[in-house]
C-alpha positions as CSV (number, residue, x, y, z in Angstrom):
1,M,-1.0,-130.2,32.5
2,N,-0.8,-133.2,34.8
3,K,-0.9,-136.8,33.5
4,R,-4.3,-137.5,35.1
5,R,-5.8,-134.5,33.4
6,E,-4.3,-135.5,30.1
7,D,-5.9,-139.0,30.4
8,E,-9.3,-137.5,31.2
9,L,-9.2,-135.1,28.2
10,M,-8.1,-137.9,25.9
11,K,-10.9,-140.1,27.1
12,M,-13.3,-137.2,26.6
13,R,-12.1,-136.6,23.0
14,K,-12.7,-140.3,22.2
15,V,-16.2,-140.1,23.6
16,L,-17.0,-136.8,21.9
17,C,-15.6,-137.8,18.5
18,G,-17.0,-141.4,18.5
19,G,-18.1,-142.4,15.1
20,M,-16.4,-139.5,13.5
21,A,-13.3,-141.6,13.5
22,A,-15.1,-143.6,10.8
23,L,-16.5,-140.5,9.1
24,T,-13.2,-138.6,8.7
25,I,-11.5,-139.4,5.4
26,G,-8.0,-140.6,5.4
27,T,-5.8,-142.5,2.9
28,G,-5.5,-146.2,2.2
29,T,-8.0,-148.0,4.4
30,V,-9.3,-144.5,5.6
31,T,-8.5,-143.5,9.1
32,A,-10.3,-141.6,11.9
33,A,-11.6,-137.0,11.7
34,A,-18.8,-127.5,-7.4
35,A,-17.3,-126.2,-10.1
36,A,-20.7,-126.8,-11.8
37,D,-22.8,-124.1,-10.2
38,G,-26.3,-125.3,-9.5
39,A,-25.8,-128.8,-10.8
40,G,-28.7,-130.9,-9.8
41,A,-30.8,-127.9,-8.7
42,G,-34.5,-128.4,-8.6
43,T,-36.5,-131.4,-7.7
44,P,-34.1,-134.1,-6.2
45,A,-33.8,-137.3,-8.2
46,P,-35.1,-140.5,-6.7
47,A,-32.7,-142.5,-4.5
48,G,-30.2,-144.2,-6.6
49,S,-30.9,-142.2,-9.7
50,T,-28.1,-141.7,-12.2
51,G,-30.1,-139.8,-14.8
52,S,-27.8,-138.9,-17.7
53,A,-24.7,-138.9,-15.5
54,P,-21.6,-140.1,-17.1
55,A,-20.3,-143.6,-16.3
56,R,-17.6,-142.0,-14.2
57,L,-20.2,-141.2,-11.5
58,N,-20.9,-145.0,-11.3
59,G,-24.3,-144.7,-9.8
60,D,-24.6,-148.5,-9.3
61,G,-21.4,-148.6,-7.4
62,L,-22.4,-145.6,-5.3
63,Q,-25.8,-147.1,-4.5
64,S,-24.2,-150.4,-3.6
65,A,-21.9,-148.5,-1.2
66,L,-24.8,-146.8,0.5
67,D,-26.6,-150.1,0.8
68,G,-23.5,-151.6,2.3
69,V,-23.5,-148.9,5.0
70,H,-27.1,-149.5,5.8
71,R,-26.6,-153.3,6.0
72,A,-23.6,-152.8,8.3
73,G,-25.8,-151.2,10.9
74,I,-26.5,-147.5,10.1
75,P,-30.3,-147.0,10.0
76,G,-30.2,-144.4,7.2
77,V,-27.5,-142.9,4.9
78,F,-27.9,-140.5,2.0
79,A,-25.6,-138.7,-0.4
80,E,-25.0,-136.5,-3.4
81,V,-22.0,-136.8,-5.7
82,R,-21.2,-134.3,-8.5
83,E,-18.8,-134.5,-11.4
84,A,-18.4,-132.5,-14.6
85,G,-21.8,-130.7,-14.1
86,R,-23.7,-134.0,-13.5
87,T,-25.2,-135.1,-10.2
88,W,-26.0,-138.4,-8.6
89,R,-28.2,-138.7,-5.5
90,G,-29.0,-141.8,-3.5
91,A,-30.2,-143.0,-0.1
92,S,-30.5,-146.3,1.7
93,G,-32.3,-147.3,4.8
94,V,-34.8,-145.7,7.1
95,A,-35.3,-142.2,8.7
96,D,-37.4,-143.7,11.5
97,L,-36.8,-147.1,13.1
98,D,-40.3,-147.1,14.6
99,T,-42.2,-146.5,11.3
100,D,-39.7,-147.7,8.7
101,R,-40.1,-144.3,6.9
102,P,-37.5,-144.3,4.2
103,V,-34.5,-141.9,4.3
104,R,-34.3,-139.6,1.2
105,P,-31.4,-137.8,-0.4
106,D,-33.0,-134.4,-0.1
107,M,-33.5,-134.5,3.6
108,R,-32.3,-131.8,5.9
109,H,-29.7,-132.8,8.5
110,R,-27.8,-131.4,11.5
111,V,-24.3,-131.0,9.9
112,G,-22.3,-130.3,13.0
113,S,-18.8,-128.7,12.6
114,I,-19.4,-128.1,8.9
115,T,-20.9,-124.9,10.5
116,K,-17.3,-123.8,11.2
117,T,-16.7,-123.1,7.5
118,F,-19.7,-120.8,7.4
119,V,-18.4,-118.9,10.4
120,A,-14.9,-118.7,8.9
121,V,-16.4,-117.2,5.7
122,A,-18.3,-114.7,7.7
123,V,-15.2,-113.6,9.6
124,M,-13.3,-113.3,6.3
125,R,-16.1,-111.1,5.0
126,E,-15.5,-108.8,8.0
127,V,-11.7,-108.9,7.3
128,E,-12.4,-107.8,3.8
129,A,-14.5,-104.9,5.0
130,G,-11.7,-103.8,7.4
131,R,-13.7,-104.3,10.6
132,V,-11.6,-107.3,11.7
133,R,-7.9,-108.0,11.4
134,L,-6.8,-111.7,11.3
135,D,-3.7,-111.2,13.4
136,A,-5.3,-108.8,15.9
137,P,-5.6,-110.0,19.5
138,I,-9.1,-111.2,20.3
139,G,-9.0,-109.0,23.4
140,D,-9.2,-106.0,21.1
141,Y,-12.7,-107.0,20.2
142,L,-13.9,-109.1,23.2
143,P,-12.0,-107.7,26.3
144,D,-14.9,-108.7,28.6
145,L,-14.9,-112.4,27.4
146,V,-11.1,-112.9,27.0
147,P,-9.4,-110.4,29.4
148,G,-5.8,-110.0,30.4
149,E,-2.8,-111.7,29.0
150,R,-4.7,-114.4,27.1
151,G,-6.8,-111.8,25.4
152,R,-3.5,-110.1,24.2
153,Q,-1.9,-113.3,23.1
154,V,-4.7,-115.1,21.3
155,T,-5.5,-113.8,17.8
156,V,-8.5,-114.1,15.5
157,R,-6.4,-116.4,13.3
158,M,-5.6,-118.7,16.2
159,L,-9.3,-119.1,16.9
160,L,-10.0,-119.9,13.3
161,N,-7.3,-122.6,13.0
162,H,-7.4,-123.9,16.5
163,T,-4.0,-122.8,17.6
164,S,-5.3,-120.6,20.4
165,G,-4.7,-123.3,23.1
166,I,-8.1,-122.6,24.6
167,A,-9.7,-125.8,26.0
168,E,-12.9,-127.5,24.8
169,Y,-15.9,-126.6,27.0
170,I,-18.1,-129.6,26.1
171,P,-16.7,-131.9,28.9
172,Y,-17.9,-129.4,31.4
173,A,-21.3,-128.8,29.8
174,F,-21.9,-132.5,29.5
175,P,-20.1,-134.0,32.6
176,S,-21.8,-137.4,32.6
177,I,-20.2,-138.4,29.2
178,Q,-16.7,-138.3,30.7
179,G,-17.4,-141.1,33.1
180,G,-16.8,-141.1,36.8
181,P,-17.4,-143.7,39.4
182,S,-20.5,-145.0,37.6
183,G,-19.0,-144.7,34.1
184,V,-20.2,-142.9,31.0
185,S,-23.9,-142.1,30.9
186,A,-26.4,-140.2,28.8
187,R,-27.6,-138.2,31.8
188,S,-26.1,-134.9,30.6
189,L,-27.5,-135.5,27.1
190,D,-31.0,-135.8,28.4
191,E,-30.7,-133.0,31.0
192,N,-29.5,-130.6,28.3
193,R,-32.0,-131.5,25.6
194,F,-34.1,-128.4,26.2
195,R,-31.6,-126.3,28.1
196,R,-30.9,-122.9,26.7
197,F,-27.2,-122.1,27.0
198,R,-25.7,-118.6,26.6
199,P,-22.5,-118.5,24.6
200,A,-20.8,-116.5,27.3
201,E,-21.3,-119.3,29.9
202,L,-20.0,-122.0,27.6
203,I,-17.0,-119.8,26.7
204,A,-16.3,-119.3,30.4
205,L,-16.2,-123.0,30.9
206,G,-13.5,-123.4,28.2
207,L,-11.5,-120.5,29.4
208,A,-11.6,-121.7,33.0
209,A,-10.3,-125.2,32.1
210,P,-6.6,-125.9,31.9
211,P,-5.2,-124.7,28.6
212,A,-4.8,-127.3,25.9
213,A,-1.6,-125.6,24.7
214,E,0.2,-122.3,24.6
215,P,-1.3,-119.6,22.3
216,G,0.2,-119.9,18.8
217,T,1.2,-123.6,19.3
218,P,2.6,-125.0,16.0
219,T,0.2,-128.0,16.3
220,G,-3.3,-126.8,17.1
221,V,-5.8,-128.5,19.4
222,Y,-9.4,-128.6,18.2
223,S,-11.8,-126.7,20.4
224,N,-15.4,-125.6,19.9
225,T,-14.7,-122.8,22.3
226,N,-12.7,-121.1,19.6
227,Y,-15.8,-120.9,17.3
228,L,-18.2,-119.7,20.0
229,L,-15.7,-116.8,20.5
230,L,-15.8,-116.1,16.8
231,G,-19.5,-116.1,16.9
232,Q,-19.4,-113.4,19.6
233,L,-16.8,-111.5,17.6
234,L,-19.2,-111.4,14.6
235,E,-22.0,-110.2,16.9
236,R,-19.8,-107.5,18.4
237,V,-18.6,-106.0,15.1
238,S,-21.9,-106.3,13.2
239,G,-24.4,-105.6,15.9
240,A,-26.5,-108.6,14.7
241,P,-27.0,-112.1,16.2
242,V,-24.4,-114.4,14.6
243,E,-27.1,-116.6,13.1
244,D,-28.8,-113.7,11.4
245,Y,-25.4,-112.3,10.2
246,I,-24.4,-115.6,8.6
247,T,-27.8,-116.1,7.1
248,E,-27.8,-112.6,5.5
249,H,-24.1,-112.4,4.4
250,V,-23.2,-116.1,3.7
251,I,-26.1,-118.4,3.3
252,E,-28.5,-116.3,1.2
253,P,-25.8,-114.8,-1.2
254,A,-24.6,-118.3,-1.9
255,G,-28.1,-119.3,-3.0
256,L,-28.6,-122.0,-0.4
257,R,-32.3,-122.7,-0.1
258,H,-32.4,-125.4,2.6
259,T,-29.6,-124.2,5.0
260,G,-30.1,-122.3,8.2
261,F,-29.8,-122.2,12.0
262,P,-32.6,-123.8,13.9
263,T,-34.9,-121.4,15.9
264,G,-36.0,-124.1,18.3
265,P,-35.2,-127.7,19.2
266,R,-36.8,-129.2,16.1
267,V,-35.5,-129.5,12.5
268,Q,-37.9,-127.8,10.1
269,G,-38.7,-129.6,6.9
270,P,-38.1,-133.3,5.9
271,H,-35.5,-134.9,8.0
272,S,-34.5,-138.1,9.7
273,K,-34.4,-139.1,13.3
274,M,-30.9,-139.0,14.7
275,Y,-29.8,-141.9,16.8
276,E,-27.0,-141.8,19.4
277,A,-25.4,-145.0,20.7
278,L,-22.8,-143.4,22.9
279,W,-20.5,-146.4,22.4
280,G,-23.2,-148.9,23.4
281,V,-24.2,-147.1,26.5
282,L,-27.5,-146.4,24.8
283,D,-28.8,-149.8,23.6
284,P,-31.0,-149.4,21.6
285,P,-29.7,-146.0,20.4
286,R,-31.8,-143.0,21.4
287,D,-33.2,-140.4,19.1
288,Y,-31.8,-136.9,19.7
289,S,-33.2,-135.2,16.6
290,V,-35.2,-132.9,18.9
291,Y,-32.6,-130.9,20.7
292,D,-31.8,-127.3,21.7
293,M,-28.6,-126.6,19.7
294,S,-27.6,-123.6,21.9
295,W,-25.0,-125.9,23.4
296,V,-22.9,-125.5,20.2
297,M,-24.7,-123.1,17.8
298,A,-21.8,-121.1,16.3
299,G,-19.6,-124.2,16.3
300,A,-21.9,-126.9,15.0
301,G,-25.5,-125.8,15.0
302,L,-26.3,-125.6,11.3
303,V,-28.9,-127.6,9.4
304,S,-28.5,-128.2,5.7
305,T,-28.9,-130.7,2.8
306,M,-26.3,-132.5,0.8
307,E,-27.3,-130.5,-2.3
308,D,-26.7,-127.2,-0.5
309,L,-23.4,-128.3,0.9
310,N,-22.0,-129.3,-2.5
311,L,-23.3,-126.0,-3.9
312,F,-21.7,-124.0,-1.1
313,Y,-18.2,-125.6,-1.2
314,G,-18.2,-125.6,-5.0
315,K,-18.7,-121.8,-5.0
316,L,-16.4,-121.2,-2.1
317,L,-13.4,-123.1,-3.5
318,A,-14.0,-121.6,-7.0
319,G,-13.5,-118.1,-5.4
320,R,-17.1,-117.0,-5.7
321,I,-17.9,-116.4,-2.1
322,V,-14.8,-114.7,-0.6
323,A,-12.0,-112.7,-2.3
324,P,-9.0,-114.7,-3.6
325,S,-6.9,-113.3,-0.8
326,S,-9.3,-114.6,1.8
327,L,-9.6,-118.0,0.2
328,A,-5.8,-118.2,0.2
329,E,-5.8,-117.5,3.9
330,M,-8.5,-120.1,4.5
331,R,-6.4,-122.7,2.7
332,R,-3.2,-122.1,4.8
333,T,-3.2,-125.2,7.0
334,V,-1.6,-126.3,10.2
335,P,-1.6,-129.7,11.9
336,V,-4.4,-129.9,14.4
337,V,-5.1,-132.6,17.0
338,A,-8.8,-133.6,16.4
339,L,-11.2,-134.7,19.1
340,D,-10.3,-138.3,18.5
341,G,-6.6,-137.7,18.9
342,S,-5.7,-138.0,15.2
343,T,-3.9,-135.1,13.5
344,I,-5.7,-133.3,10.6
345,Q,-4.6,-130.5,8.2
346,Y,-6.8,-127.6,9.1
347,G,-7.0,-124.1,7.6
348,L,-9.4,-121.4,8.6
349,G,-12.6,-123.5,8.9
350,L,-11.4,-125.9,6.2
351,H,-9.9,-129.4,6.2
352,K,-7.4,-130.4,3.6
353,L,-7.2,-134.0,2.6
354,E,-4.5,-135.4,0.2
355,V,-5.5,-138.8,-1.1
356,P,-2.9,-140.7,-3.3
357,G,-4.5,-141.6,-6.6
358,C,-7.5,-139.4,-6.0
359,G,-6.1,-135.9,-5.6
360,T,-6.4,-133.1,-2.9
361,F,-9.8,-132.5,-1.4
362,W,-11.1,-129.6,0.7
363,G,-14.1,-129.5,2.9
364,N,-15.2,-130.4,6.4
365,E,-17.1,-132.9,8.5
366,G,-19.3,-132.7,11.5
367,T,-21.1,-134.6,14.2
368,V,-23.7,-133.8,16.8
369,W,-25.7,-136.2,18.9
370,G,-27.1,-138.8,16.5
371,A,-26.0,-137.1,13.2
372,G,-22.8,-137.2,11.1
373,T,-22.0,-135.5,7.9
374,V,-19.0,-135.3,5.5
375,T,-18.5,-132.9,2.6
376,M,-15.5,-132.8,0.3
377,T,-14.6,-131.0,-3.0
378,R,-11.6,-131.9,-5.1
379,E,-9.1,-129.1,-5.5
380,D,-9.9,-128.7,-9.2
381,G,-13.6,-128.6,-8.4
382,G,-14.3,-131.5,-10.7
383,R,-15.5,-134.0,-8.1
384,Q,-17.7,-133.3,-5.0
385,F,-19.5,-135.5,-2.5
386,S,-21.6,-135.0,0.6
387,F,-23.1,-137.8,2.7
388,A,-25.0,-138.0,6.0
389,I,-25.7,-140.8,8.5
390,N,-28.3,-140.9,11.3
391,L,-26.4,-143.0,13.9
392,M,-23.3,-141.9,15.8
393,R,-20.8,-143.5,18.2
394,W,-21.6,-147.1,17.6
395,S,-19.8,-149.9,19.4
396,R,-16.5,-150.9,17.8
397,P,-15.1,-152.8,16.1
398,S,-17.9,-152.7,13.6
399,A,-18.6,-153.5,10.0
400,I,-19.9,-150.0,9.8
401,D,-16.3,-148.6,9.6
402,G,-15.4,-150.7,6.6
403,A,-18.6,-149.9,4.8
404,L,-18.1,-146.2,5.3
405,S,-14.6,-146.5,4.0
406,T,-15.9,-148.1,0.8
407,L,-18.5,-145.3,0.5
408,R,-15.9,-142.6,0.9
409,Q,-13.6,-144.2,-1.7
410,R,-16.3,-144.5,-4.3
411,A,-17.5,-141.0,-3.6
412,M,-14.0,-139.7,-4.2
413,D,-13.6,-141.9,-7.2
414,C,-10.7,-143.7,-5.5
415,P,-9.8,-147.4,-6.0
416,V,-11.7,-149.4,-3.4
417,S,-9.4,-151.1,-1.0
418,E,-9.8,-154.8,-0.8
419,H,-9.9,-154.5,3.0
420,S,-12.7,-151.9,3.0
């Protein structure tokens, strides 16, 4: 790949990732990308409620951290933290800047690439049933979509852990956000708001682009094209739309009551508006909560709640959703270059995070236009947290980054850095 193309792709990664650099959990000052089944089920507690939670949940500290994120500039933030069978929920700020409608901890939210864990679970279910082989070439299943040598070289596993080398399609579906003579603009965001994309046309964009790396590269390169292909794989072997398959075989068996794929451009049920700043290009930020998610459905289209996310990852990591052998495969990580250029430890749809003094966490994070979400579960299942924000890609440097760092550290029960 030539130097000019590398520079263009790096610029695109930074634009696409945006505020996720502040959402992704790291160590120290935190850098950029439930064992208790059913805890907290039922009517959500009021914002800031600690109920009978043990002191270790530190509801006052968690609420203070949420308030700090709101004061720093995020319109609304909400979270759920679990430990030892107890649950704390809280929220701070507003769901709608025009009406000052308050944000609530039980709101549904577009959770972005957290969707990838659900897709990976669905694929592993097909592996367990013998209909898919992890190390089989994707061309065995989708010869029309990935023909020729690439179809023979790229395996299902490579798609799951982003070592396929297949490029990201989003820069080509949203060309205005990569700049040009007039600079970055929101034109593509607005033009695509109600556009209905077909997965095959988006996959074709990624396959036609210069490869990000050779198939099987030791260090993967994150690409949503991989998961759109996995969605098509699930449709091909099951005969059902990927959204229906995941709903029937993953979401419903896990007991998730507020999680699903949107059937239109609107989020059903109580939710926040979702404000996109596009690094200050949109000032004031623009609401993109009404959006046709066909542009990234199998990669990042899911809607959920913080309660459902904690429930799902708690069951998954306790070995109650896939077989132990499947979970072991999902937890085999490789280094992957994220959209912001940082390197993360990525398994099959799962992130691994090792935090000195706090332990090892597994989960995922996601962002779409205007919405960001993080969910993490400690390896022993004893501590979980999920939180969401309704503003993305703010101008930096910003107090928002430090406030999110404090929230993450308190949510993980880590010592709060004096520089947070």
